[in-house]
PDB file of N, CA, C and O in Angstrom:
ATOM      1  N   MET A   1     -21.852 -62.206  13.373  1.00  0.00           N
ATOM      2  CA  MET A   1     -22.263 -61.700  12.389  1.00  0.00           C
ATOM      3  C   MET A   1     -22.965 -60.005  12.693  1.00  0.00           C
ATOM      4  O   MET A   1     -23.919 -60.177  13.451  1.00  0.00           O
ATOM      5  N   ALA A   2     -22.859 -58.954  12.464  1.00  0.00           N
ATOM      6  CA  ALA A   2     -23.129 -57.842  12.705  1.00  0.00           C
ATOM      7  C   ALA A   2     -24.571 -57.264  11.822  1.00  0.00           C
ATOM      8  O   ALA A   2     -24.405 -57.517  10.629  1.00  0.00           O
ATOM      9  N   GLN A   3     -25.495 -56.787  11.996  1.00  0.00           N
ATOM     10  CA  GLN A   3     -26.661 -56.262  11.269  1.00  0.00           C
ATOM     11  C   GLN A   3     -26.752 -55.090  11.092  1.00  0.00           C
ATOM     12  O   GLN A   3     -26.900 -54.499  12.162  1.00  0.00           O
ATOM     13  N   PHE A   4     -26.735 -54.417  10.194  1.00  0.00           N
ATOM     14  CA  PHE A   4     -27.356 -52.936   9.967  1.00  0.00           C
ATOM     15  C   PHE A   4     -28.687 -52.718   9.075  1.00  0.00           C
ATOM     16  O   PHE A   4     -29.521 -53.504   8.626  1.00  0.00           O
ATOM     17  N   ILE A   5     -28.547 -51.455   9.016  1.00  0.00           N
ATOM     18  CA  ILE A   5     -29.713 -50.917   8.053  1.00  0.00           C
ATOM     19  C   ILE A   5     -29.341 -50.123   7.416  1.00  0.00           C
ATOM     20  O   ILE A   5     -29.014 -49.123   8.054  1.00  0.00           O
ATOM     21  N   HIS A   6     -29.173 -50.041   6.045  1.00  0.00           N
ATOM     22  CA  HIS A   6     -29.024 -49.003   5.321  1.00  0.00           C
ATOM     23  C   HIS A   6     -30.090 -48.304   4.424  1.00  0.00           C
ATOM     24  O   HIS A   6     -30.642 -48.893   3.494  1.00  0.00           O
ATOM     25  N   LEU A   7     -30.290 -47.283   4.691  1.00  0.00           N
ATOM     26  CA  LEU A   7     -31.490 -46.423   3.859  1.00  0.00           C
ATOM     27  C   LEU A   7     -31.209 -45.736   2.663  1.00  0.00           C
ATOM     28  O   LEU A   7     -30.219 -45.049   2.411  1.00  0.00           O
ATOM     29  N   PHE A   8     -32.290 -46.020   1.869  1.00  0.00           N
ATOM     30  CA  PHE A   8     -31.865 -45.645   0.149  1.00  0.00           C
ATOM     31  C   PHE A   8     -33.237 -45.069   0.067  1.00  0.00           C
ATOM     32  O   PHE A   8     -34.175 -45.354   0.811  1.00  0.00           O
ATOM     33  N   ASP A   9     -33.243 -44.171  -0.990  1.00  0.00           N
ATOM     34  CA  ASP A   9     -33.887 -43.538  -1.767  1.00  0.00           C
ATOM     35  C   ASP A   9     -34.787 -44.702  -2.474  1.00  0.00           C
ATOM     36  O   ASP A   9     -34.140 -45.677  -2.854  1.00  0.00           O
ATOM     37  N   GLU A  10     -36.136 -44.726  -2.690  1.00  0.00           N
ATOM     38  CA  GLU A  10     -36.887 -45.353  -3.165  1.00  0.00           C
ATOM     39  C   GLU A  10     -37.005 -45.789  -4.553  1.00  0.00           C
ATOM     40  O   GLU A  10     -37.554 -46.799  -4.993  1.00  0.00           O
ATOM     41  N   ARG A  11     -36.192 -44.541  -5.369  1.00  0.00           N
ATOM     42  CA  ARG A  11     -36.046 -44.683  -6.772  1.00  0.00           C
ATOM     43  C   ARG A  11     -34.844 -45.256  -7.272  1.00  0.00           C
ATOM     44  O   ARG A  11     -34.560 -45.584  -8.424  1.00  0.00           O
ATOM     45  N   ASP A  12     -34.160 -45.326  -6.186  1.00  0.00           N
ATOM     46  CA  ASP A  12     -32.722 -46.333  -6.125  1.00  0.00           C
ATOM     47  C   ASP A  12     -32.912 -47.824  -6.487  1.00  0.00           C
ATOM     48  O   ASP A  12     -32.018 -48.450  -7.055  1.00  0.00           O
ATOM     49  N   LEU A  13     -34.278 -48.464  -6.092  1.00  0.00           N
ATOM     50  CA  LEU A  13     -34.345 -49.830  -5.730  1.00  0.00           C
ATOM     51  C   LEU A  13     -33.962 -50.517  -6.775  1.00  0.00           C
ATOM     52  O   LEU A  13     -33.061 -51.328  -6.563  1.00  0.00           O
ATOM     53  N   ALA A  14     -34.470 -50.419  -8.092  1.00  0.00           N
ATOM     54  CA  ALA A  14     -34.226 -51.367  -9.566  1.00  0.00           C
ATOM     55  C   ALA A  14     -32.698 -51.348  -9.405  1.00  0.00           C
ATOM     56  O   ALA A  14     -32.207 -52.472  -9.300  1.00  0.00           O
ATOM     57  N   SER A  15     -31.795 -50.262  -9.360  1.00  0.00           N
ATOM     58  CA  SER A  15     -29.943 -50.420  -9.571  1.00  0.00           C
ATOM     59  C   SER A  15     -29.827 -50.852  -7.952  1.00  0.00           C
ATOM     60  O   SER A  15     -28.928 -50.110  -7.558  1.00  0.00           O
ATOM     61  N   ILE A  16     -30.115 -51.387  -7.194  1.00  0.00           N
ATOM     62  CA  ILE A  16     -29.789 -51.566  -5.821  1.00  0.00           C
ATOM     63  C   ILE A  16     -29.995 -53.674  -6.090  1.00  0.00           C
ATOM     64  O   ILE A  16     -29.063 -54.478  -6.063  1.00  0.00           O
ATOM     65  N   ARG A  17     -31.254 -53.948  -6.282  1.00  0.00           N
ATOM     66  CA  ARG A  17     -31.881 -55.330  -6.655  1.00  0.00           C
ATOM     67  C   ARG A  17     -30.758 -55.360  -8.095  1.00  0.00           C
ATOM     68  O   ARG A  17     -30.757 -56.466  -8.634  1.00  0.00           O
ATOM     69  N   LYS A  18     -30.037 -54.550  -8.616  1.00  0.00           N
ATOM     70  CA  LYS A  18     -29.507 -55.332  -9.953  1.00  0.00           C
ATOM     71  C   LYS A  18     -27.727 -55.708  -9.435  1.00  0.00           C
ATOM     72  O   LYS A  18     -27.075 -56.752  -9.434  1.00  0.00           O
ATOM     73  N   VAL A  19     -27.459 -54.501  -9.094  1.00  0.00           N
ATOM     74  CA  VAL A  19     -26.142 -54.211  -8.740  1.00  0.00           C
ATOM     75  C   VAL A  19     -25.378 -54.210  -6.997  1.00  0.00           C
ATOM     76  O   VAL A  19     -24.315 -53.873  -6.476  1.00  0.00           O
ATOM     77  N   GLY A  20     -26.164 -54.572  -6.752  1.00  0.00           N
ATOM     78  CA  GLY A  20     -26.000 -54.616  -4.892  1.00  0.00           C
ATOM     79  C   GLY A  20     -26.043 -52.722  -4.626  1.00  0.00           C
ATOM     80  O   GLY A  20     -26.290 -51.780  -5.379  1.00  0.00           O
ATOM     81  N   ILE A  21     -25.677 -52.831  -3.218  1.00  0.00           N
ATOM     82  CA  ILE A  21     -25.551 -51.378  -2.543  1.00  0.00           C
ATOM     83  C   ILE A  21     -23.847 -50.929  -2.729  1.00  0.00           C
ATOM     84  O   ILE A  21     -22.865 -51.507  -2.264  1.00  0.00           O
ATOM     85  N   LYS A  22     -23.906 -49.770  -3.524  1.00  0.00           N
ATOM     86  CA  LYS A  22     -22.260 -49.799  -3.570  1.00  0.00           C
ATOM     87  C   LYS A  22     -21.810 -48.186  -2.607  1.00  0.00           C
ATOM     88  O   LYS A  22     -22.573 -47.290  -2.246  1.00  0.00           O
ATOM     89  N   ALA A  23     -20.224 -48.316  -2.403  1.00  0.00           N
ATOM     90  CA  ALA A  23     -20.110 -47.336  -1.928  1.00  0.00           C
ATOM     91  C   ALA A  23     -19.995 -46.132  -2.378  1.00  0.00           C
ATOM     92  O   ALA A  23     -19.121 -46.166  -3.245  1.00  0.00           O
ATOM     93  N   VAL A  24     -20.455 -44.949  -2.246  1.00  0.00           N
ATOM     94  CA  VAL A  24     -20.137 -43.748  -2.904  1.00  0.00           C
ATOM     95  C   VAL A  24     -18.932 -42.711  -2.211  1.00  0.00           C
ATOM     96  O   VAL A  24     -18.764 -42.456  -1.018  1.00  0.00           O
ATOM     97  N   LYS A  25     -18.321 -42.317  -3.161  1.00  0.00           N
ATOM     98  CA  LYS A  25     -17.015 -41.441  -3.030  1.00  0.00           C
ATOM     99  C   LYS A  25     -17.779 -39.904  -2.427  1.00  0.00           C
ATOM    100  O   LYS A  25     -18.647 -39.232  -2.984  1.00  0.00           O
ATOM    101  N   TYR A  26     -17.236 -39.717  -1.377  1.00  0.00           N
ATOM    102  CA  TYR A  26     -17.910 -38.491  -0.586  1.00  0.00           C
ATOM    103  C   TYR A  26     -16.308 -37.038  -0.725  1.00  0.00           C
ATOM    104  O   TYR A  26     -15.210 -36.997  -0.171  1.00  0.00           O
ATOM    105  N   PRO A  27     -16.950 -36.162  -1.662  1.00  0.00           N
ATOM    106  CA  PRO A  27     -15.334 -35.447  -1.697  1.00  0.00           C
ATOM    107  C   PRO A  27     -14.924 -34.863  -0.514  1.00  0.00           C
ATOM    108  O   PRO A  27     -13.709 -34.725  -0.374  1.00  0.00           O
ATOM    109  N   ARG A  28     -15.934 -34.346   0.702  1.00  0.00           N
ATOM    110  CA  ARG A  28     -15.452 -33.767   1.758  1.00  0.00           C
ATOM    111  C   ARG A  28     -14.434 -34.851   2.658  1.00  0.00           C
ATOM    112  O   ARG A  28     -13.733 -34.454   3.589  1.00  0.00           O
ATOM    113  N   VAL A  29     -14.476 -35.918   2.319  1.00  0.00           N
ATOM    114  CA  VAL A  29     -13.833 -37.229   2.854  1.00  0.00           C
ATOM    115  C   VAL A  29     -12.819 -37.715   2.196  1.00  0.00           C
ATOM    116  O   VAL A  29     -11.774 -38.012   2.774  1.00  0.00           O
ATOM    117  N   GLY A  30     -12.983 -37.852   0.977  1.00  0.00           N
ATOM    118  CA  GLY A  30     -12.461 -38.517  -0.134  1.00  0.00           C
ATOM    119  C   GLY A  30     -11.884 -39.853  -0.154  1.00  0.00           C
ATOM    120  O   GLY A  30     -10.793 -40.379  -0.373  1.00  0.00           O
ATOM    121  N   GLU A  31     -12.967 -40.155   0.139  1.00  0.00           N
ATOM    122  CA  GLU A  31     -12.787 -41.901   0.353  1.00  0.00           C
ATOM    123  C   GLU A  31     -14.676 -42.487   0.116  1.00  0.00           C
ATOM    124  O   GLU A  31     -15.628 -41.867   0.592  1.00  0.00           O
ATOM    125  N   LYS A  32     -14.761 -43.415  -0.481  1.00  0.00           N
ATOM    126  CA  LYS A  32     -16.007 -44.239  -0.762  1.00  0.00           C
ATOM    127  C   LYS A  32     -16.406 -44.575   1.103  1.00  0.00           C
ATOM    128  O   LYS A  32     -15.909 -45.025   2.135  1.00  0.00           O
ATOM    129  N   ARG A  33     -17.435 -44.078   0.640  1.00  0.00           N
ATOM    130  CA  ARG A  33     -18.372 -44.822   2.037  1.00  0.00           C
ATOM    131  C   ARG A  33     -19.750 -45.419   1.724  1.00  0.00           C
ATOM    132  O   ARG A  33     -20.385 -45.172   0.699  1.00  0.00           O
ATOM    133  N   ILE A  34     -20.212 -46.367   2.882  1.00  0.00           N
ATOM    134  CA  ILE A  34     -21.777 -46.603   2.648  1.00  0.00           C
ATOM    135  C   ILE A  34     -21.917 -45.939   4.173  1.00  0.00           C
ATOM    136  O   ILE A  34     -20.848 -46.011   4.779  1.00  0.00           O
ATOM    137  N   TYR A  35     -22.708 -45.476   4.729  1.00  0.00           N
ATOM    138  CA  TYR A  35     -23.578 -44.929   5.777  1.00  0.00           C
ATOM    139  C   TYR A  35     -24.600 -46.368   6.428  1.00  0.00           C
ATOM    140  O   TYR A  35     -25.645 -46.600   5.818  1.00  0.00           O
ATOM    141  N   LEU A  36     -24.297 -47.113   7.440  1.00  0.00           N
ATOM    142  CA  LEU A  36     -25.183 -47.850   8.310  1.00  0.00           C
ATOM    143  C   LEU A  36     -25.733 -47.414   9.418  1.00  0.00           C
ATOM    144  O   LEU A  36     -25.314 -46.317   9.788  1.00  0.00           O
ATOM    145  N   PHE A  37     -26.470 -47.872  10.016  1.00  0.00           N
ATOM    146  CA  PHE A  37     -27.154 -47.840  11.282  1.00  0.00           C
ATOM    147  C   PHE A  37     -27.538 -48.980  11.753  1.00  0.00           C
ATOM    148  O   PHE A  37     -28.234 -49.771  11.116  1.00  0.00           O
ATOM    149  N   PRO A  38     -27.063 -49.188  13.059  1.00  0.00           N
ATOM    150  CA  PRO A  38     -26.777 -50.660  13.528  1.00  0.00           C
ATOM    151  C   PRO A  38     -28.221 -51.123  14.081  1.00  0.00           C
ATOM    152  O   PRO A  38     -28.979 -50.458  14.786  1.00  0.00           O
ATOM    153  N   GLN A  39     -28.336 -51.914  13.781  1.00  0.00           N
ATOM    154  CA  GLN A  39     -29.717 -52.824  13.861  1.00  0.00           C
ATOM    155  C   GLN A  39     -29.790 -52.894  15.364  1.00  0.00           C
ATOM    156  O   GLN A  39     -28.800 -52.731  16.078  1.00  0.00           O
ATOM    157  N   THR A  40     -31.148 -53.175  15.873  1.00  0.00           N
ATOM    158  CA  THR A  40     -31.115 -52.937  17.786  1.00  0.00           C
ATOM    159  C   THR A  40     -32.687 -54.273  17.415  1.00  0.00           C
ATOM    160  O   THR A  40     -33.219 -54.716  16.397  1.00  0.00           O
ATOM    161  N   GLU A  41     -32.838 -54.416  18.602  1.00  0.00           N
ATOM    162  CA  GLU A  41     -33.583 -55.267  19.097  1.00  0.00           C
ATOM    163  C   GLU A  41     -34.973 -53.957  19.597  1.00  0.00           C
ATOM    164  O   GLU A  41     -36.001 -54.308  20.178  1.00  0.00           O
ATOM    165  N   ASN A  42     -34.765 -52.952  19.331  1.00  0.00           N
ATOM    166  CA  ASN A  42     -35.716 -51.783  19.399  1.00  0.00           C
ATOM    167  C   ASN A  42     -36.115 -51.111  18.825  1.00  0.00           C
ATOM    168  O   ASN A  42     -35.553 -50.019  18.741  1.00  0.00           O
ATOM    169  N   PHE A  43     -37.603 -51.426  17.923  1.00  0.00           N
ATOM    170  CA  PHE A  43     -38.212 -51.036  16.838  1.00  0.00           C
ATOM    171  C   PHE A  43     -38.344 -49.452  16.401  1.00  0.00           C
ATOM    172  O   PHE A  43     -38.371 -48.994  15.259  1.00  0.00           O
ATOM    173  N   VAL A  44     -38.408 -48.843  17.509  1.00  0.00           N
ATOM    174  CA  VAL A  44     -38.499 -47.600  17.896  1.00  0.00           C
ATOM    175  C   VAL A  44     -37.147 -47.056  17.302  1.00  0.00           C
ATOM    176  O   VAL A  44     -37.018 -46.311  16.330  1.00  0.00           O
ATOM    177  N   VAL A  45     -36.545 -47.387  17.796  1.00  0.00           N
ATOM    178  CA  VAL A  45     -34.826 -46.467  17.310  1.00  0.00           C
ATOM    179  C   VAL A  45     -34.643 -47.128  16.200  1.00  0.00           C
ATOM    180  O   VAL A  45     -34.220 -46.276  15.419  1.00  0.00           O
ATOM    181  N   ASN A  46     -34.703 -48.122  15.657  1.00  0.00           N
ATOM    182  CA  ASN A  46     -34.324 -48.619  14.430  1.00  0.00           C
ATOM    183  C   ASN A  46     -34.942 -47.862  13.264  1.00  0.00           C
ATOM    184  O   ASN A  46     -34.374 -47.550  12.217  1.00  0.00           O
ATOM    185  N   HIS A  47     -36.605 -47.538  13.732  1.00  0.00           N
ATOM    186  CA  HIS A  47     -37.410 -46.359  12.569  1.00  0.00           C
ATOM    187  C   HIS A  47     -37.407 -45.250  13.141  1.00  0.00           C
ATOM    188  O   HIS A  47     -38.077 -44.433  12.509  1.00  0.00           O
ATOM    189  N   GLN A  48     -36.907 -44.808  14.149  1.00  0.00           N
ATOM    190  CA  GLN A  48     -36.985 -43.518  14.161  1.00  0.00           C
ATOM    191  C   GLN A  48     -35.630 -42.461  13.099  1.00  0.00           C
ATOM    192  O   GLN A  48     -35.613 -41.252  12.869  1.00  0.00           O
ATOM    193  N   TRP A  49     -34.725 -43.481  12.701  1.00  0.00           N
ATOM    194  CA  TRP A  49     -33.874 -42.393  11.766  1.00  0.00           C
ATOM    195  C   TRP A  49     -34.177 -42.315  10.340  1.00  0.00           C
ATOM    196  O   TRP A  49     -33.813 -41.397   9.605  1.00  0.00           O
ATOM    197  N   MET A  50     -35.166 -43.776   9.838  1.00  0.00           N
ATOM    198  CA  MET A  50     -35.824 -43.138   8.808  1.00  0.00           C
ATOM    199  C   MET A  50     -36.724 -42.148   8.937  1.00  0.00           C
ATOM    200  O   MET A  50     -36.798 -41.286   8.062  1.00  0.00           O
ATOM    201  N   ARG A  51     -37.494 -42.125   9.981  1.00  0.00           N
ATOM    202  CA  ARG A  51     -38.843 -41.081   9.915  1.00  0.00           C
ATOM    203  C   ARG A  51     -38.045 -39.976   9.733  1.00  0.00           C
ATOM    204  O   ARG A  51     -38.376 -39.215   8.824  1.00  0.00           O
ATOM    205  N   GLU A  52     -36.865 -39.654  10.522  1.00  0.00           N
ATOM    206  CA  GLU A  52     -36.410 -38.238  10.678  1.00  0.00           C
ATOM    207  C   GLU A  52     -35.569 -38.211   9.209  1.00  0.00           C
ATOM    208  O   GLU A  52     -35.776 -37.152   8.617  1.00  0.00           O
ATOM    209  N   LEU A  53     -34.875 -38.924   8.651  1.00  0.00           N
ATOM    210  CA  LEU A  53     -34.780 -38.699   7.272  1.00  0.00           C
ATOM    211  C   LEU A  53     -35.159 -38.291   6.590  1.00  0.00           C
ATOM    212  O   LEU A  53     -34.746 -37.332   5.938  1.00  0.00           O
ATOM    213  N   LYS A  54     -36.428 -39.089   6.459  1.00  0.00           N
ATOM    214  CA  LYS A  54     -37.793 -38.969   5.307  1.00  0.00           C
ATOM    215  C   LYS A  54     -38.419 -37.206   5.435  1.00  0.00           C
ATOM    216  O   LYS A  54     -38.517 -36.410   4.501  1.00  0.00           O
ATOM    217  N   ARG A  55     -38.746 -36.988   6.792  1.00  0.00           N
ATOM    218  CA  ARG A  55     -39.004 -35.534   7.232  1.00  0.00           C
ATOM    219  C   ARG A  55     -38.082 -34.201   6.767  1.00  0.00           C
ATOM    220  O   ARG A  55     -38.361 -33.033   6.498  1.00  0.00           O
ATOM    221  N   TYR A  56     -37.017 -34.876   6.808  1.00  0.00           N
ATOM    222  CA  TYR A  56     -35.613 -33.642   6.061  1.00  0.00           C
ATOM    223  C   TYR A  56     -35.602 -33.528   4.779  1.00  0.00           C
ATOM    224  O   TYR A  56     -35.482 -32.435   4.227  1.00  0.00           O
ATOM    225  N   ASN A  57     -35.765 -34.995   3.949  1.00  0.00           N
ATOM    226  CA  ASN A  57     -35.535 -35.066   3.065  1.00  0.00           C
ATOM    227  C   ASN A  57     -37.006 -35.132   1.403  1.00  0.00           C
ATOM    228  O   ASN A  57     -37.219 -34.963   0.202  1.00  0.00           O
ATOM    229  N   GLY A  58     -37.511 -35.497   2.671  1.00  0.00           N
ATOM    230  CA  GLY A  58     -39.059 -35.561   2.127  1.00  0.00           C
ATOM    231  C   GLY A  58     -38.831 -36.737   0.837  1.00  0.00           C
ATOM    232  O   GLY A  58     -39.803 -36.689   0.082  1.00  0.00           O
ATOM    233  N   ALA A  59     -37.999 -37.571   0.483  1.00  0.00           N
ATOM    234  CA  ALA A  59     -38.333 -38.738  -0.699  1.00  0.00           C
ATOM    235  C   ALA A  59     -38.925 -39.746   0.304  1.00  0.00           C
ATOM    236  O   ALA A  59     -38.920 -39.732   1.535  1.00  0.00           O
ATOM    237  N   SER A  60     -39.502 -40.740  -0.695  1.00  0.00           N
ATOM    238  CA  SER A  60     -39.672 -42.037  -0.311  1.00  0.00           C
ATOM    239  C   SER A  60     -38.763 -42.918   0.009  1.00  0.00           C
ATOM    240  O   SER A  60     -38.238 -43.538  -0.915  1.00  0.00           O
ATOM    241  N   MET A  61     -38.382 -43.171   1.297  1.00  0.00           N
ATOM    242  CA  MET A  61     -37.181 -43.998   1.738  1.00  0.00           C
ATOM    243  C   MET A  61     -37.496 -45.544   2.024  1.00  0.00           C
ATOM    244  O   MET A  61     -38.474 -46.057   2.566  1.00  0.00           O
ATOM    245  N   LEU A  62     -36.409 -46.079   1.510  1.00  0.00           N
ATOM    246  CA  LEU A  62     -36.329 -48.104   2.001  1.00  0.00           C
ATOM    247  C   LEU A  62     -35.245 -48.720   2.461  1.00  0.00           C
ATOM    248  O   LEU A  62     -34.114 -48.692   1.976  1.00  0.00           O
ATOM    249  N   ALA A  63     -35.706 -49.409   3.630  1.00  0.00           N
ATOM    250  CA  ALA A  63     -34.189 -49.881   4.555  1.00  0.00           C
ATOM    251  C   ALA A  63     -34.077 -51.720   3.811  1.00  0.00           C
ATOM    252  O   ALA A  63     -34.878 -52.599   3.492  1.00  0.00           O
ATOM    253  N   ALA A  64     -33.174 -51.605   3.817  1.00  0.00           N
ATOM    254  CA  ALA A  64     -32.206 -52.670   3.476  1.00  0.00           C
ATOM    255  C   ALA A  64     -31.290 -53.264   4.792  1.00  0.00           C
ATOM    256  O   ALA A  64     -30.494 -52.615   5.470  1.00  0.00           O
ATOM    257  N   ARG A  65     -31.695 -54.862   4.952  1.00  0.00           N
ATOM    258  CA  ARG A  65     -30.630 -55.191   6.172  1.00  0.00           C
ATOM    259  C   ARG A  65     -29.457 -55.538   5.716  1.00  0.00           C
ATOM    260  O   ARG A  65     -29.436 -56.223   4.694  1.00  0.00           O
ATOM    261  N   VAL A  66     -28.649 -55.291   6.126  1.00  0.00           N
ATOM    262  CA  VAL A  66     -26.474 -55.357   6.019  1.00  0.00           C
ATOM    263  C   VAL A  66     -26.060 -56.072   6.981  1.00  0.00           C
ATOM    264  O   VAL A  66     -26.162 -55.821   8.182  1.00  0.00           O
ATOM    265  N   ARG A  67     -25.536 -57.066   6.435  1.00  0.00           N
ATOM    266  CA  ARG A  67     -24.978 -58.561   7.623  1.00  0.00           C
ATOM    267  C   ARG A  67     -23.435 -58.121   7.235  1.00  0.00           C
ATOM    268  O   ARG A  67     -23.111 -58.128   6.048  1.00  0.00           O
ATOM    269  N   ILE A  68     -22.489 -57.739   8.256  1.00  0.00           N
ATOM    270  CA  ILE A  68     -20.913 -57.832   8.099  1.00  0.00           C
ATOM    271  C   ILE A  68     -20.429 -58.848   8.806  1.00  0.00           C
ATOM    272  O   ILE A  68     -20.770 -59.024   9.976  1.00  0.00           O
ATOM    273  N   PRO A  69     -19.767 -59.459   8.317  1.00  0.00           N
ATOM    274  CA  PRO A  69     -18.713 -60.104   9.112  1.00  0.00           C
ATOM    275  C   PRO A  69     -17.955 -60.087  10.328  1.00  0.00           C
ATOM    276  O   PRO A  69     -17.167 -59.367   9.714  1.00  0.00           O
ATOM    277  N   ASP A  70     -17.612 -60.154  11.078  1.00  0.00           N
ATOM    278  CA  ASP A  70     -17.197 -59.839  12.341  1.00  0.00           C
ATOM    279  C   ASP A  70     -15.707 -59.633  12.211  1.00  0.00           C
ATOM    280  O   ASP A  70     -15.143 -59.001  13.104  1.00  0.00           O
ATOM    281  N   ALA A  71     -14.991 -60.110  11.165  1.00  0.00           N
ATOM    282  CA  ALA A  71     -13.648 -60.599  10.846  1.00  0.00           C
ATOM    283  C   ALA A  71     -13.396 -58.448   9.669  1.00  0.00           C
ATOM    284  O   ALA A  71     -12.349 -57.988   9.214  1.00  0.00           O
ATOM    285  N   THR A  72     -14.377 -58.012   9.642  1.00  0.00           N
ATOM    286  CA  THR A  72     -14.162 -56.922   8.242  1.00  0.00           C
ATOM    287  C   THR A  72     -14.176 -55.668   9.396  1.00  0.00           C
ATOM    288  O   THR A  72     -14.761 -55.650  10.479  1.00  0.00           O
ATOM    289  N   MET A  73     -13.159 -54.437   8.652  1.00  0.00           N
ATOM    290  CA  MET A  73     -12.624 -53.197   9.290  1.00  0.00           C
ATOM    291  C   MET A  73     -13.980 -52.635   8.673  1.00  0.00           C
ATOM    292  O   MET A  73     -14.549 -52.879   7.609  1.00  0.00           O
ATOM    293  N   VAL A  74     -14.330 -51.665   9.899  1.00  0.00           N
ATOM    294  CA  VAL A  74     -15.591 -50.973   9.505  1.00  0.00           C
ATOM    295  C   VAL A  74     -14.957 -49.304  10.193  1.00  0.00           C
ATOM    296  O   VAL A  74     -13.900 -49.292  10.825  1.00  0.00           O
ATOM    297  N   SER A  75     -15.563 -48.324  10.015  1.00  0.00           N
ATOM    298  CA  SER A  75     -15.585 -47.090  10.949  1.00  0.00           C
ATOM    299  C   SER A  75     -16.361 -46.862  11.263  1.00  0.00           C
ATOM    300  O   SER A  75     -17.456 -47.079  10.745  1.00  0.00           O
ATOM    301  N   ILE A  76     -16.015 -46.055  12.744  1.00  0.00           N
ATOM    302  CA  ILE A  76     -17.799 -46.008  13.282  1.00  0.00           C
ATOM    303  C   ILE A  76     -17.276 -44.156  13.766  1.00  0.00           C
ATOM    304  O   ILE A  76     -16.163 -43.644  13.886  1.00  0.00           O
ATOM    305  N   GLY A  77     -18.605 -43.630  13.925  1.00  0.00           N
ATOM    306  CA  GLY A  77     -18.815 -42.104  14.150  1.00  0.00           C
ATOM    307  C   GLY A  77     -20.183 -41.768  13.746  1.00  0.00           C
ATOM    308  O   GLY A  77     -20.936 -42.448  13.048  1.00  0.00           O
ATOM    309  N   ARG A  78     -20.412 -40.565  14.311  1.00  0.00           N
ATOM    310  CA  ARG A  78     -21.329 -39.710  13.687  1.00  0.00           C
ATOM    311  C   ARG A  78     -21.379 -39.760  12.388  1.00  0.00           C
ATOM    312  O   ARG A  78     -20.495 -40.095  11.600  1.00  0.00           O
ATOM    313  N   PHE A  79     -22.954 -39.249  12.098  1.00  0.00           N
ATOM    314  CA  PHE A  79     -22.812 -39.369  10.423  1.00  0.00           C
ATOM    315  C   PHE A  79     -21.999 -38.051   9.664  1.00  0.00           C
ATOM    316  O   PHE A  79     -21.350 -38.160   8.624  1.00  0.00           O
ATOM    317  N   ASN A  80     -22.189 -36.826  10.418  1.00  0.00           N
ATOM    318  CA  ASN A  80     -21.689 -35.309   9.864  1.00  0.00           C
ATOM    319  C   ASN A  80     -20.038 -35.035  10.817  1.00  0.00           C
ATOM    320  O   ASN A  80     -19.397 -33.992  10.692  1.00  0.00           O
ATOM    321  N   GLN A  81     -19.707 -35.905  11.497  1.00  0.00           N
ATOM    322  CA  GLN A  81     -18.113 -35.996  12.177  1.00  0.00           C
ATOM    323  C   GLN A  81     -17.318 -36.999  11.683  1.00  0.00           C
ATOM    324  O   GLN A  81     -17.579 -38.013  11.035  1.00  0.00           O
ATOM    325  N   GLU A  82     -16.057 -36.419  12.208  1.00  0.00           N
ATOM    326  CA  GLU A  82     -15.087 -37.761  12.047  1.00  0.00           C
ATOM    327  C   GLU A  82     -15.292 -39.045  12.495  1.00  0.00           C
ATOM    328  O   GLU A  82     -15.848 -39.315  13.560  1.00  0.00           O
ATOM    329  N   HIS A  83     -14.839 -39.874  11.678  1.00  0.00           N
ATOM    330  CA  HIS A  83     -14.898 -41.025  12.213  1.00  0.00           C
ATOM    331  C   HIS A  83     -13.874 -41.951  12.573  1.00  0.00           C
ATOM    332  O   HIS A  83     -14.170 -43.028  13.089  1.00  0.00           O
TER     333      HIS A  83
END
C-alpha cells in the first residue's frame, strides 16, 4: 500500500476531520483531483514541499498521511503540468 502526504490549510482541519479529504474540481483540467506527494524515508524531502508552499501561500499548513491501495488507478505528474 503506497503512502502519500496531502497538505492542507489549517482552517480546513475541522471539515477534514468531519467528512475526510474530498477531491476538488479544477476548471483548467475539468475533473476532480486531490494532490498528494509520495512519502519517502527522507524527512527533508517530505517536509521541503510543505515549507515551500507555506513560504508561497503564507498560511498555516498541516499534513495528512494518506494510504492508497496498490490496485487503485492514479494519475502521476508535476503539479502544474499534464498528468
